[in-house]
C-alpha positions as CSV (number, residue, x, y, z in Angstrom):
1,X,26.3,61.6,-49.2
2,X,24.9,59.7,-46.3
3,X,27.4,57.6,-44.1
4,X,26.5,54.1,-45.4
5,X,27.7,55.0,-48.9
6,X,31.3,55.7,-47.5
7,X,31.7,52.2,-46.3
8,X,31.5,50.6,-49.7
9,X,34.6,49.0,-50.9
10,X,35.5,48.6,-54.7
11,X,38.2,46.6,-56.1
12,X,40.6,48.6,-58.4
13,X,43.0,47.1,-60.8
14,X,46.8,47.8,-60.7
15,X,47.7,51.5,-60.2
16,X,44.1,52.2,-59.0
17,X,42.6,51.7,-62.4
18,X,38.8,51.0,-62.6
19,X,38.7,49.2,-66.1
20,X,40.5,46.2,-67.5
21,X,40.7,44.8,-71.0
22,X,41.6,41.2,-72.1
23,X,41.4,39.2,-75.3
24,X,41.0,35.5,-75.8
25,X,41.6,33.8,-79.1
26,X,41.3,30.2,-80.0
27,X,42.9,27.4,-82.0
28,X,46.5,28.5,-82.8
29,X,46.3,29.7,-86.4
30,X,48.6,31.5,-88.7
31,X,46.4,34.7,-88.5
32,X,47.5,34.8,-84.9
33,X,50.8,36.3,-86.0
34,X,49.2,39.3,-87.4
35,X,47.0,39.7,-84.3
36,X,49.9,39.5,-82.1
37,X,51.7,42.2,-84.2
38,X,48.7,44.5,-83.5
39,X,48.5,43.7,-79.9
40,X,52.2,44.4,-79.4
41,X,52.2,47.6,-81.4
42,X,49.6,49.0,-79.0
43,X,50.6,47.5,-75.8
44,X,47.7,45.0,-75.6
45,X,47.7,41.6,-73.8
46,X,45.9,38.5,-75.1
47,X,45.4,34.8,-74.3
48,X,45.9,32.2,-76.9
49,X,44.2,28.9,-76.5
50,X,46.0,26.1,-78.2
51,X,45.3,22.5,-79.3
52,X,48.3,20.1,-79.1
53,X,47.4,17.3,-81.7
54,X,46.3,19.5,-84.7
55,X,49.5,21.2,-85.7
56,X,49.8,22.0,-89.3
57,X,46.3,21.2,-90.2
58,X,46.1,23.7,-93.0
59,X,42.6,22.5,-94.1
60,X,41.3,23.6,-90.7
61,X,41.7,27.3,-90.8
62,X,45.3,27.2,-91.6
63,X,46.7,26.0,-88.2
64,X,50.3,26.7,-87.2
65,X,52.6,23.7,-87.3
66,X,54.5,22.8,-84.1
67,X,57.6,24.8,-84.5
68,X,55.7,27.9,-85.9
69,X,53.5,27.7,-82.8
70,X,56.6,27.6,-80.5
71,X,58.3,30.4,-82.4
72,X,55.2,32.6,-82.2
73,X,54.3,32.2,-78.6
74,X,57.5,31.2,-76.7
75,X,58.7,34.6,-76.0
76,X,55.6,36.7,-77.2
77,X,54.6,38.0,-73.6
78,X,51.0,36.8,-74.2
79,X,49.5,33.9,-72.3
80,X,49.1,30.3,-73.7
81,X,46.1,28.4,-72.4
82,X,44.4,25.0,-73.1
83,X,41.9,24.3,-75.7
84,X,41.9,20.4,-75.6
85,X,44.4,18.3,-77.5
86,X,42.0,17.7,-80.4
87,X,39.4,20.4,-80.0
88,X,36.5,18.0,-79.1
89,X,33.3,18.4,-77.3
90,X,34.4,17.6,-73.6
91,X,30.8,17.0,-72.7
92,X,30.0,14.5,-75.5
93,X,32.7,11.9,-74.7
94,X,33.2,9.5,-71.8
95,X,34.8,11.2,-68.8
96,X,38.1,9.4,-69.1
97,X,38.5,10.5,-72.7
98,X,37.7,14.1,-71.6
99,X,40.4,13.7,-68.9
100,X,42.9,12.5,-71.4
101,X,42.1,15.5,-73.7
102,X,42.9,18.0,-71.1
103,X,45.9,16.2,-69.3
104,X,47.7,15.5,-72.6
105,X,47.1,19.1,-73.7
106,X,48.4,20.5,-70.5
107,X,51.3,18.2,-70.4
108,X,52.4,19.0,-73.9
109,X,52.1,22.7,-73.5
110,X,53.9,22.8,-70.1
111,X,56.8,20.7,-71.4
112,X,57.2,22.5,-74.7
113,X,57.0,26.1,-73.3
114,X,58.5,25.4,-69.9
115,X,55.8,27.2,-67.9
116,X,52.6,26.3,-65.9
117,X,49.5,26.4,-68.0
118,X,46.2,26.6,-66.0
119,X,43.7,28.5,-68.2
120,X,41.4,27.0,-70.6
121,X,38.8,27.9,-73.3
122,X,36.0,25.3,-73.9
123,X,36.3,23.9,-77.5
124,X,32.7,24.3,-79.0
125,X,31.7,25.7,-75.6
126,X,31.2,21.9,-74.5
127,X,30.9,21.8,-70.8
128,X,28.7,20.7,-68.0
129,X,28.9,20.2,-64.2
130,X,30.8,16.9,-64.6
131,X,33.4,18.7,-66.7
132,X,33.7,21.5,-64.4
133,X,34.4,19.2,-61.4
134,X,36.9,17.4,-63.6
135,X,38.7,20.6,-64.4
136,X,38.8,21.4,-60.7
137,X,40.6,18.2,-59.9
138,X,43.1,18.7,-62.8
139,X,44.2,22.1,-61.5
140,X,42.5,24.3,-64.1
141,X,42.1,27.7,-62.6
142,X,39.8,29.3,-65.1
143,X,37.8,28.2,-68.2
144,X,36.4,30.7,-70.7
145,X,32.9,29.9,-72.3
146,X,31.4,31.6,-75.4
147,X,28.3,32.7,-73.4
148,X,28.6,36.4,-73.9
149,X,27.4,38.8,-71.1
150,X,27.3,41.9,-73.2
151,X,28.4,43.6,-70.1
152,X,31.5,44.5,-68.1
153,X,30.8,42.3,-65.2
154,X,33.5,40.5,-63.2
155,X,33.2,36.6,-63.4
156,X,31.6,35.1,-60.3
157,X,32.5,31.5,-61.4
158,X,36.0,31.3,-63.1
159,X,35.2,27.8,-64.5
160,X,32.4,29.6,-66.3
161,X,34.2,32.6,-67.3
162,X,31.7,34.3,-69.6
163,X,33.3,36.9,-71.9
164,X,31.7,40.3,-72.7
165,X,31.3,39.5,-76.3
166,X,32.9,38.0,-79.6
167,X,34.5,40.6,-81.7
168,X,31.8,39.8,-84.4
169,X,29.0,40.2,-81.9
170,X,26.5,42.9,-82.7
171,X,27.3,44.3,-79.1
172,X,31.0,44.7,-79.7
173,X,31.0,48.3,-81.3
174,X,28.4,49.6,-78.7
175,X,30.6,48.0,-75.8
176,X,33.7,49.6,-77.2
177,X,32.1,53.0,-77.3
178,X,30.8,52.8,-73.7
179,X,34.1,51.3,-72.4
180,X,36.1,54.3,-73.9
181,X,33.5,57.1,-73.2
182,X,32.4,56.2,-69.6
183,X,33.7,54.9,-66.4
184,X,32.5,53.1,-63.1
185,X,33.4,56.4,-61.3
186,X,30.6,58.1,-63.1
187,X,28.0,56.2,-61.1
188,X,27.4,57.3,-57.6
189,X,26.0,54.0,-56.1
190,X,27.4,51.3,-58.3
191,X,31.2,51.7,-58.7
192,X,32.3,48.2,-59.3
193,X,35.2,47.8,-61.6
194,X,34.6,47.0,-65.4
195,X,36.2,44.1,-67.2
196,X,35.9,44.1,-71.0
197,X,36.6,40.6,-72.2
198,X,36.7,40.0,-75.9
199,X,37.0,36.5,-77.6
200,X,37.2,35.2,-81.1
201,X,39.3,33.5,-83.9
202,X,42.0,35.6,-85.6
203,X,41.3,33.8,-88.9
204,X,37.8,35.4,-88.9
205,X,39.5,38.8,-89.6
206,X,41.0,37.3,-92.8
207,X,37.6,35.7,-93.7
208,X,35.7,39.0,-93.1
209,X,38.3,41.2,-94.5
210,X,38.1,43.4,-91.3
211,X,41.4,43.6,-89.7
212,X,40.7,47.4,-89.3
213,X,38.0,46.5,-86.7
214,X,40.6,45.2,-84.1
215,X,43.3,47.6,-85.2
216,X,41.1,50.7,-84.9
217,X,40.0,49.6,-81.5
218,X,43.5,48.8,-80.4
219,X,44.7,52.2,-81.5
220,X,42.0,54.0,-79.6
221,X,42.3,52.0,-76.4
222,X,46.1,52.3,-76.3
223,X,46.0,55.9,-75.6
224,X,44.1,55.6,-72.4
225,X,45.8,55.6,-69.0
226,X,42.8,54.4,-67.0
227,X,42.7,50.8,-68.5
228,X,44.7,47.8,-67.3
229,X,45.7,45.6,-70.4
230,X,46.0,42.0,-69.1
231,X,45.7,38.3,-70.1
232,X,43.0,36.2,-68.8
233,X,45.3,34.4,-66.4
234,X,46.6,37.7,-65.0
235,X,43.0,38.9,-64.3
236,X,42.2,35.6,-62.6
237,X,45.2,35.8,-60.2
238,X,44.7,39.4,-59.5
239,X,41.1,39.2,-58.7
240,X,41.7,36.1,-56.6
241,X,44.2,38.0,-54.5
242,X,41.7,40.8,-54.0
243,X,39.0,38.3,-53.0
244,X,41.4,36.9,-50.3
245,X,41.9,40.3,-48.6
246,X,41.1,40.0,-44.7
247,X,39.2,42.8,-43.0
248,X,39.0,43.7,-39.3
249,X,35.6,43.4,-37.7
250,X,34.8,47.0,-38.0
251,X,36.1,47.1,-41.6
252,X,38.6,49.8,-40.8
253,X,41.8,47.7,-41.5
254,X,42.7,45.3,-44.2
255,X,45.5,42.7,-44.6
256,X,46.7,41.2,-47.9
257,X,47.9,37.6,-47.2
258,X,48.9,37.2,-51.0
259,X,52.2,37.7,-52.8
260,X,51.0,40.6,-54.9
261,X,49.9,44.1,-54.3
262,X,46.2,44.9,-54.8
263,X,44.2,48.2,-54.9
264,X,40.8,49.1,-53.5
265,X,38.7,52.3,-53.2
266,X,36.9,53.3,-50.0
267,X,35.4,56.8,-49.2
268,X,36.7,58.0,-52.5
269,X,40.4,57.2,-51.9
270,X,42.3,54.4,-53.6
271,X,44.7,52.4,-51.4
272,X,47.4,50.1,-52.5
273,X,47.9,47.0,-50.1
274,X,51.2,45.3,-50.7
275,X,51.6,41.6,-50.2
276,X,51.8,40.8,-46.5
277,X,50.8,44.4,-45.6
278,X,48.1,45.6,-43.2
279,X,46.5,49.0,-43.9
280,X,44.3,51.1,-41.9
281,X,41.8,53.2,-43.8
282,X,41.5,56.9,-43.1
283,X,38.7,58.1,-40.8
284,X,35.4,59.1,-42.4
285,X,34.9,62.8,-42.3
286,X,31.3,63.8,-42.6
């Protein structure tokens, strides 16, 4: 291995893991209860994107009412995120109306659940450059699209957070098999971490009669020790902390200015850098 390859630095997830798995499910429907039961049974984490003006709308995919929503998510350990108050196309209404759609959604969820809510999933995948600028000004930290990458790439633009695939995608089973059978460490030159991001609507499992699809995958993946199970928001915060690492001019020392520990790999060794800590890498031995 020539010297240049030793200098590559690769992000690793908590405890040095090279793979992460996250789920994002929309609308706040009664089938979310069963999905959460599956996630909890196998130690998985999900983000649930909620509207705040459509409670109890049974004719629209059997939505949870207000108290059912609170009861299900308040102490679930899963993330709640924005999906617009009324589930409208943000890019097809006047900007002030789009602002109100997000502000009222966020104000309700933060007040009801007593937590800060900064994530979003675009209803109908409705967004454009104007909407993205609006979200920045409203403090939204990430916004998930429905534009699937069919890969495990890390988002480069968090307000265009493109998932790996929908659980109904033709690519889902193939990606599941690759995610479980291979690893970034298998590649000599490209050891970037993998993020498998799955989205959907839980009512689709009822409609398609295939709850086994998600439960079988959950059962298989739960046995793995090399995968970090995280919400969308946890991933956003962790990757942001990694991106804020400060390196010395020669690349031999790193400082973590954030509050959370992060992990990186260099020269085949994984380092944990605690918040506020400076670490010097071991010397390269040819």
